[in-house]
N, C-alpha and C positions, 0 to 999 in steps of 0.2 A: 504494500500500500504506500502511496506517495506521502511524503512528509508535509506537502503543501496543504493548505486549507482547501476544502472542496465546496463546490456550489453546483447543485443540480436543479434546473428550472425546466418546466414543461408548459406547453400550451395545450389546449384540448386537441384531440385528433379530429380534424374537420370532416364533415359530411361531404362526399364527392359531389361537387356542383360546378357547372361551367359558368356560374355567375358569382365568382368571388368578388367581394366588395371591400371597401376600405375599413369596414368593421372587422373583417377577418384580418386585414393588414395590421390594424392597431395592436391586437393581441400579440402577433408574431414579432412586430417591430419592438414592442415593449420588452418582450422576452429577450430578443437579440440585443437591445440596448443594455439590459441588466447584465447579460452574459459578458458583453464587451467591457462593461464597467468593472465587474468582478475580476475578470481576467487581468485588467490593467492594475487592479489592487493586489495581484499576486495569487489569486485563487486558481485552483485546477477546476475548470468548469465543464459542465455537460448540459447541452441544450437539446431538448427533444420536441419534435412536432410530428405530425403524421396525418393519417386519414382513417376514418371510421367507415368501413365498407360493407357491413352486413345489415340485414334487416329487411322487413317487408317493403319498405318504401323503395329501396334499391332494386329489389326483385321486380316490383311492378313497373318501375321506370325502364328497366332493361327489357322487359317483355314488350312494352309499348314501342321501344326502339328497335325491336326485332333482333336483340343481341342476348347473349348469355350475361348474367350478372358480372362475371369476371371480365369479360370483354368490355362491358360498359364502364366499369370503374377504371380499368387499365387505360382507356383512352382519355379519361378526365384527369387522372392524377398528374399528367404532365403540366396541366394548368397551374396546379399548386407550385410545382418545382420551378416553373418559369417565373411566377410572380415573386417567389422568395428570392430568386437570383436577381431579378430586376431591383428589388427593394434592398439589396445588399445584405440579405439574411445569411448568417453563417451557422446554421444548425448542425449539431454533431451527428444527429440521427434523424431519419424519417421512417417512422414505423407504420406499417399497413396491417390492419387487423386480418387480412387474408393471408398473411405470411405464416409459414409453418412455425417460426419461432414464437409468434404470438399465440397461435392456436394451442400449441403444446402447453404453454404456461397457463393459459386460461382454463384448459381442461383439468390440469393438475390442481388448480386452486378450487375449482368447482367440486372436484372429487373429494378434496380434503374437507371442505365444509360439509359436504353430504355425509361423509364417513363419521363425522362427529355428531351427527343428528340435527344439524341446523338447516338442512334442506329436506323438504318432505313433499310427497305427491298429493295433489288435491284437484278440485275443479275450479277453474276461474270463470266467473261470469261478471261482466262489467263493460265499461266503455274504454275504447282504445283510440288514441290519435296516431294515425300512421305517420303523419308529417313530423310530429315531435317524438315518435316512438315511445309514447308514455301512456300508462294506464291512469284512469281517473274514476272517481266515485260518482254516484248519481248526483250528489249535492254539488260536486265541482263542475259538472257539465251543465247543470241547470235544466230548466224545462225545454230549452231550445236544443239541447244536446250538442253543444259546440265546445271545442277545446278552450279551456280558460287561458291558455298561453298564446296560441296562434289564431284562435277564432274560427278554425275550420271545423267542419262536421266530424263528429267522432262515430266510431262503429261499435255496435253491440257485439261483444265476443263471448263465446262459451266454448271452452276447450279444456282438456286435461292439461295440467301444468304442474311444474315444480315450484314450490314457494320457499323463500329464504326467511328465517325467523328474525326479521328486523326488530320486532317488538321486544324480543328477549334482551336486546342490548341498549334499550332506550336510556335506562338509568346509568349504565356505564358510560354511554356517550355524553350525557349531561355532566357527569363527574369529570370526564376528560376535558370538556369545554371549559368548565369552571377552573380546572387546574392549568389550562393552557390558553390564556386569554388571547394570544396572538395567532391561534390556529385559524380562525376565520377573521378575515379583515376585508373591509373596514368594520368598525363596531356596529354600524347600522345593519349590515348583513348578518353579523353574529347574533344580534338581538332577534332578527327575523327568524333565523334557523332555530334558536332556542325556543321561541314561541311556537314554532311549527311542531317540534318534537314534544313539547309539554302538552300539546293537544292530543297526543296519542299517536303512536306509530302502528300502521298496519304491516303485516307480513308482505313481502314483495314477490310478485310473480316473476320467476326468473327463467322460464322456458316457454317455447311456443311450438305448436304442432301444425298450424294452419299454413305454414310455408316452410321451405327447407334451406333458404339462403342464410346460413349462419354456421356457427361452430357446434358440432354435435355434442349433446350431453354424453359424457364418456361411458356411462353405464346404461343409457337408454337412447338409442339412435333414432327413435321416432321424434325426439325432441331436439330443438336447437336452443342454444343459450340466448336469453333475452339480450338484445343488442346493447343496452346500457350496462348490464352486468359484464358482458364481454368487453366492451370498449374501455371501461375504466381500468382494466387490468393492464392496458398497454404501458402504463407508467412503470410497471415492474417487468413486463415481458421484454421490453426494449433492452433492459439491463441483463436480466437473467438468461434470455434467449440468445445473447450475443457472445461469441467467443467461449471462453471457459467459465463465464459467470462472474468473473472478478469485478466487472463493472458494477454489479449489484452490491458486492461487498464494499466497494469504494464509495458509491454515490447514494445508496439508499440509507435512510429515508430522504425523499426529495426535500429540498429547501423551500421551493415555491411551486405550487400549481397555480398558474395564471389563467383565469377563466372569466367569461362574461357573466354578468349577474343572472342571466336567464337560465344558466345551468349550474348555479352554485349549490342547489339542493342535492343534485346528484353527487357533487364532489365533496360536500361537507357533511352529508348524512349517510347516503348509501355507501359511498366508497370507504369512509373510515370504519363503518360497521362491518363491511366485508373484511377489512384488514384485521379488525379486532377478532372476528370469528376465526380467521386463518392464523392468528398469532403473529402477525407481521407488524412491525413498527409503523406508526402513522406519519405522514408527511408533516413538516414543521409549520407550514403556512399555506392556506388557500386564499388567494387574493381575488375577490370578485369585483372586476372593474365595471364601469358603466358602459353605455351604448353610444355609438356614433349615430346621432339623429339627423334627420332632415325635417326641419320644422319641429313638429311634436311626435313624429313617427320614427320608429326604428327602421333602419334599412332592411328591405325585404324584397325578394323577387316578386312575390305576390302583390305587394303594394305598388311595385313599378318604380321604386326610387333608388335602385342600385347604382352606385358609382364605381366604375371600373378603375382600380388603382393603376393598371397598366397604362391606361390613357393619360392619367394625371402624371405619372412618372415620365412618360414620353414628353409631356408638355412642359413640366416644371422641374424635372429632375428628381431622383429618389431622395437625395439629402433634404430637399425642401419639403417633400411629402412626409418624410420621417419626422422632421422638426415640427411641422404643423401638428401631427398626431400626438407627439409627446408633450407639446406645449399647451395644446388646447384642452385636453381632457384632465380635469382636476381629479384629485385622489378619490376614487370610489364614485365619482359623479359621471353623469352623461355629458357629452359635448355635442354642439350643433355644427353640422357641416353645411357650408355653402361655398361655392367657388369664390365668391366675393370675399368671404372671410379668409379663405386660403391665400388669396392674392394680397389681402391686407396684411396678413401675418408675414408673408414673404417680403413685401415692400417695407414694412415697418421694422421688423426684427432683423431680417437677413440683409436687405439692401441698405436701408437707411442707417441702422445701428452698427451691425457687425461688419458688413461689407464696406461701408463708408469709412469705418475706423481703419481697416487695412489699407484702403485706397489712399486715405489722407496720410497715413504713416509712410507708405512706400513713395508716394508722390513728393512729400516734403524732403525725405532723405535724398531722393534723386536730385531735387531742385537745389537744396541748400548744402548738401555734403557730397555731391557727385556720386551718389548711390552707395556710399560706405557708411556702415554703422560704427560710430566712434564711441569710445568709453564715456560714461557719464562724467560730467565735470562739476561745475558749481551748481549748488541746489537752488531751486526756486521755491517760493512760498507755497506752491500748490503741490509739491511732490509728496510730502509725508502722508497727506490724506489719501491720495491714490495708492501709495505703497501699502498703507495700513489695510485698506480694503482688499487689495490683491492678496495680501498675506492671510486675511481672515476667510476669504471666499472658499478656498479648497475644503476647509473644515466644515463650513456650513453646507456646501454643495454635497459633500460626502455623507453627512448626516441625513439629508433629504433623499439622496440616492439609495442609501442603505435601507431607508424606510419605504422605498419604492414610491416616493412622491415626486414623480418625474417632472410634472408641470411646475411644481414649486421649486425644484432644483434648478430648472432652466430660468425661472424668474429671478432666483437669487444670483445666478451667473450673469444675467443681463444687467443687473445693477452695476456690476463691474464694467461691462461694455459701455453703459450709458455714462458712468463716472469718467471713463477714459475719454469719451467724446467731449464731455464738459471740461475735462482737464486741458484738452487741446484748445478749446475756446478761451479758457482762463489764462493759460500760460502763453498763448499767442506766439508760437514759434516763428511765424512770419515777421512779427514785430521784433523778436530777439535777433533774427537774422539782419533785419534792416538796421538795427542799432549796433550791430557788430558784436553782440554778446554771444560769441561762439561757444563758450564754456557752458552757459545755461542752455543754449540751443542743443548741444550734444546730450545733455541730461534729459531734456524733454523728449527728443526723438528716440533715445535709448529706452526710456520708460514706456513709450508707445509700443515699441517692438516687444518689450517684455510682457505687457498686458495682452497683446494679440497672441503671443505664444501660449501664455497660461490659459487663456480662454479657449483656445483651439484644442489644447490637450484635454480640457475638461469636457468640451462638447463633442469630442470625437466618438464616444459610444453612440450618440444620437445621430451624428452625421459622419459615418465612417469614410465616405468618399471625399470629404472636404479637406482633411489635414494635409495630404500630400500637395494639393494645389497651393495651400498657404505656405508650407515649408519651402516650396520652390520660389515663391515671391519674396520670402524673408531670407533666402540664401542659406537655409540650414537643412536642405534635403538630404545631406549626407551625415547628419548628426542625430542618430536615433536616440541617443542618451537625453536629448532635450524634449522627447515626446512622452516620457514616462510619467507616472503619477509621482514618483519620487523626485522628479525634477521640478515639482510645483513649489519652489521656494524662490524668493525674489533674488534677482541678480544673476541668473544662470545664462542669460542670452549672451552669446559671444560677441565681442567687439572685433572690428577689423574685417568683417565679412561684407559682401556686396549684395545689395538688394536687386531683385530682378522683377520689376513691376510688370504685372500682367493685366489681362482683361478683368473687368469687375466680376467678382464671384457670383453675385446675384443681381443682374441688371434689373432695374425697376420695370414692373409690368404695367402696361396700360390695359386695365381690365375691360374697358369698353371696346377696345380694338380686338381683344381676343375672345370675347364672350360668345361670338357666333361659331366658334370652333368647338364649343362644349356640347356633349351629349344633351339632348333636350331635357332629360329628367334631372340633369345636374344644375340647371340654370333656374334661379329664382325669377319670378315675373318682374319685368322692369317696372319702375315706379308708375309709368303711365297706365299699366294694365292692372295695378292693384286697386282694391276697392277704394272708392272715394270715402273721405272722412265722414263719419256720422255727426249730426248736430250734437253739440255738447249739452249736457243736462243744465238746467237753470242754475246760476250761481246762487249760493245760499245767502242769507241775510248777513249784513256787515257785522263784524265783531271788533272790539277795541284791541289795541296792542296788549292791554292788561289781561284780556280774556285769553289771547293767544299764549302769553307768557306763563299762564297757569299750567299749560301742558309741558311736561318734562319728557323730552324726546331723547332717547339714548341708543347708542350703537350696542347691539348684543350679538354674541356669537352662538350659533346653533351647535350644541354639544350632542344632542340626540333628538330624533324625531320618529314618531310612530303613530299608526292609526289608532283611534280610540275604538275599542271593541264595540260591536253592535251599532255602529253609526256609519253612515256613508260620507259624511261631510267633515268630521272633526279630525284634526291632527293634533297630537300632543307634543309640544316642544319642551325640551330642557335647554335653557338659555344661560349663557355666562354673561353677567352684568357686572363688570369689574371683578371683585372678589366674591360676588354673590351668585348663587344659582337660582333660577326661577322656573316655574312651570307655567306655560301659557297654552291655552287652547285656541285653535283657529279653524274656521270652517272652510278650508281651502283644499280639501282632499281631492276635489274634482280636477284641480289644476296642477297639483304637484304629487310626485311620489316621495315618501319620506326620505329615502336615501339621497334624493337630489339636493336636499336642503342642509344636510349635515356639513358643518364647516363654514357655512355662509355667514357673512356679517349683515344683519338686518337692522331695521329701525323699530324701536319699541316705544309706545306711549307707556312710560314707566310708572306714572303716578295715578293711574285709574284705580278706582276702588276694586278690590278683588271680588270675583263672582265664583259661585260653585256651579259647575255644569257636569252632569252625569257623575256626581260625587267627587269631582276633581276641582280643586281650587285653581282658578286662572288669575294670574296677577299681571295684567297689562294687555295691550293689544298691538299686534304687528301692523305696520303701515303697508298698504298695497295700492296699486293703481288698478282700477276696474273698468273695463269697457265691455262692448257687446261680445258676449261669450268668451271673454278673456279676463285674466287676472294675473298681475305680476307683483310680487313682493318688492318693496324698495330695498335695494342692496347698497352697501357702502364698502368700497374696497380699501384695503391698506389703512384701516383705522382700528385701534384697539377697542375692545369691549369696554363699555362704561362711559365712553366719550359722549359729551352732550352734542345734540344736533340742533343747530341754531336756525 
């Protein structure tokens, strides 16, 4: 076994589809980013992704296409691998559930759990969603008999099946979650899963007989293993079924299963209970990230709002797409995609901030110093503040990356980028050159090079295609010792080298000029086509300034949010108000999912008299804007909780 620290991260194995979209891309880019970061920090890493190829849905699609299921999936899998290559994904393994190495391990685990009495034969009668490959109860599908997840019609099933004794392990699961608070992240997902299990677990149907495209139950070949029971085992079969099995000894348990919030129940309840039953250590963390939305809808082929990441990468480049995905989606939250938002992020962060910093740096060294980076000389009054921030940033960036808060990590890094641009404006190297203050000029230009170098090292896991282009312009392409994490201390940039100024890394994009090349479903309606504004409601009666000043408006941070049981409208908020915690109820469940709100800074009327609703005391009211069929909470960015709103 290696003496190095290990890090094993997985994405879900994706359903074979010829309509991969940027929601799929987000999960895999995030896993790749984390792997590259950990590798840079000295870890021995292993990154697994793959494809989930069994089940009734695949068999039906293959039949409709006039192909065998294996032929059908073989043709589609190349789309996955092409997309990962274009997005600069460097996974260590790609597991397919149709591979012998997976089937062998899946059958062994099924047999083991059966032999100890935790799998039994019975009759299944209930509702099944072929699209989601999921069983539901009568209550869950409702009177209309539709899937509660995807909204499609479910089928009534009655067949002989094997069942897994999930219910037997409910108390053990709850104890494990209590003792391992970081197993399910973020906290909102953890609370949701705890509430689900506390309501009672049913035994899980784990075999099917009405179709045969799956892994055979080892002791009863009339049955195939339920696709979700089969698919989850990939995280182990990729290690155990490869080589001599030493990968399993080295990397299991996994450090992170990175999954979308829609499949977190399978990964945080079914999977750990399977492992408990088999006597296998559980993974350390399951992180359930949000969705990439268009408007208020999750991307979906059935909705017709799929965005092809291959088209976007061809148009804007993979580094820009990766940066947008990592920067836009907050920890555990959803993010909204529009091409306009993508272009705005490229123009603002990459062209104006980062790209312009490099361009100004190389341009002024060429103009004022003949292209040579000279040693720093006399200090200016602006140096120390910049240097202090540059020295602090790697530590703050690392803390956020280790916590998998990628958007926050990039926001922290861009504080240094923006500080460097302000430093140029304050120090005014053009004025120093004109005044003949060459010693100070050398200091300023050297400092600019060093900031660009340090920022590029830190952002390299997110934009792996970027650094080499920057090193060429800075003249350090042959100095790999300057690209490492250990090089992130001030003053490592070598003097005496020559700058090689190149083309802008991220040229500004004219969105209006390029919008007509975007797939129709990716383009928001132009302003002229949007609905005309509705007449405003009548303005209320006048009030005095004294009346207004009686309201105490405060910034509050959402620590937790959950639906109030047996209500359709109410959300229960736990809010941080300075050093105080408050509970507030708000009737906005129609407009927000609870997990969307955790971590947000909102505005609270803090001095309203408390009221008791559904037996819960609510202390205050959250401000929101309300229009026709719309409501949006008032948010305040970058302000600490407790601050007064004037």
